[in-house]
C-alpha positions as CSV (number, residue, x, y, z in Angstrom):
1,X,-21.3,20.1,4.4
2,X,-20.8,23.7,5.7
3,X,-21.5,25.2,2.3
4,X,-24.7,23.2,1.9
5,X,-26.0,24.3,5.4
6,X,-25.1,27.9,4.8
7,X,-26.8,27.9,1.4
8,X,-29.9,26.4,3.0
9,X,-30.1,29.1,5.7
10,X,-29.8,31.8,3.1
11,X,-32.3,30.1,0.8
12,X,-34.9,29.6,3.6
13,X,-34.4,33.3,4.5
14,X,-35.0,34.4,0.9
15,X,-38.1,32.3,0.6
16,X,-39.5,33.9,3.7
17,X,-38.6,37.3,2.4
18,X,-40.4,36.5,-0.9
19,X,-43.5,35.9,1.2
20,X,-43.2,39.4,2.6
21,X,-41.7,38.7,6.0
22,X,-39.3,41.3,7.3
23,X,-35.6,40.7,6.7
24,X,-34.5,40.2,10.3
25,X,-37.5,38.0,11.1
26,X,-36.9,35.9,8.0
27,X,-33.2,35.4,8.9
28,X,-34.0,34.4,12.5
29,X,-36.7,32.0,11.4
30,X,-34.5,30.4,8.8
31,X,-31.6,30.0,11.2
32,X,-34.0,28.4,13.8
33,X,-35.3,26.0,11.2
34,X,-31.9,24.9,10.2
35,X,-30.4,24.7,13.7
36,X,-31.5,21.2,14.6
37,X,-30.4,19.5,11.3
38,X,-27.1,21.3,11.4
39,X,-26.4,20.3,15.0
40,X,-27.5,16.7,14.4
41,X,-25.3,16.3,11.3
42,X,-22.4,17.8,13.1
43,X,-22.9,15.6,16.1
44,X,-23.0,12.4,14.1
45,X,-20.0,13.3,12.0
46,X,-17.9,14.3,15.0
47,X,-19.0,11.3,16.9
48,X,-18.0,9.0,14.1
49,X,-14.5,10.5,14.1
50,X,-13.9,9.7,17.8
51,X,-12.8,6.1,17.1
52,X,-10.2,7.5,14.7
53,X,-8.9,10.0,17.2
54,X,-8.6,7.2,19.9
55,X,-7.0,4.7,17.5
56,X,-4.3,2.4,18.9
57,X,-2.1,-0.1,17.2
58,X,-0.3,-0.2,13.8
59,X,-1.2,2.8,11.7
60,X,-2.8,4.6,14.7
61,X,-0.9,7.8,14.1
62,X,-2.2,8.3,10.6
63,X,-5.7,7.4,11.6
64,X,-5.5,9.7,14.6
65,X,-4.5,12.6,12.3
66,X,-7.4,11.9,10.0
67,X,-9.8,11.8,13.0
68,X,-8.5,15.1,14.4
69,X,-8.9,16.8,11.0
70,X,-12.5,15.5,10.7
71,X,-13.3,16.4,14.3
72,X,-11.9,19.9,14.2
73,X,-12.9,20.7,10.6
74,X,-16.5,19.7,11.0
75,X,-16.8,21.5,14.3
76,X,-15.3,24.7,13.0
77,X,-17.4,24.5,9.8
78,X,-20.5,24.2,11.8
79,X,-19.6,27.2,14.0
80,X,-19.0,29.1,10.8
81,X,-22.3,28.0,9.3
82,X,-24.3,28.8,12.5
83,X,-22.8,32.2,13.2
84,X,-20.7,33.7,10.4
85,X,-23.0,32.9,7.5
86,X,-26.1,34.5,9.0
87,X,-24.0,37.5,10.2
88,X,-22.5,38.0,6.8
89,X,-25.9,37.7,5.1
90,X,-27.3,40.3,7.5
91,X,-24.4,42.6,6.9
92,X,-24.5,42.3,3.1
93,X,-28.2,42.1,2.4
94,X,-30.1,44.0,5.2
95,X,-30.8,47.0,2.9
96,X,-31.9,45.0,-0.1
97,X,-35.3,44.0,-1.0
98,X,-36.5,40.6,-2.1
99,X,-37.1,40.6,-5.9
100,X,-40.1,38.4,-5.6
101,X,-41.6,40.5,-2.8
102,X,-41.1,43.6,-4.9
103,X,-42.7,41.9,-7.9
104,X,-45.7,40.9,-5.7
105,X,-46.1,44.5,-4.5
106,X,-46.0,45.8,-8.1
107,X,-48.6,43.3,-9.1
108,X,-50.9,44.3,-6.2
109,X,-50.6,48.0,-7.2
110,X,-51.4,47.1,-10.8
111,X,-54.5,45.2,-9.7
112,X,-55.6,48.2,-7.6
113,X,-55.5,50.5,-10.6
């Protein structure tokens, strides 16, 4: 779940960069576009784990452990996706150009000649 969301943020940012949008603006727009789906998915998954966390009766201890793992894991993965992935992408790729945007610029220059 976290990997998919992180990949989508980076892919959206790359698509915007291919269209010629500045790196920081593309990253911010991509993060904004993915925020709602990520929060909704996290909320539903965490909410569905609450009955396991609050389990009582026979086998409750094992169900509670599973619920806590789901609850904590999905919550931490979402925080990672929302903050660490865009930050790492910014840190690693801020000085790089989009290959498609560079190809578009070369094509425009060739057409001008």
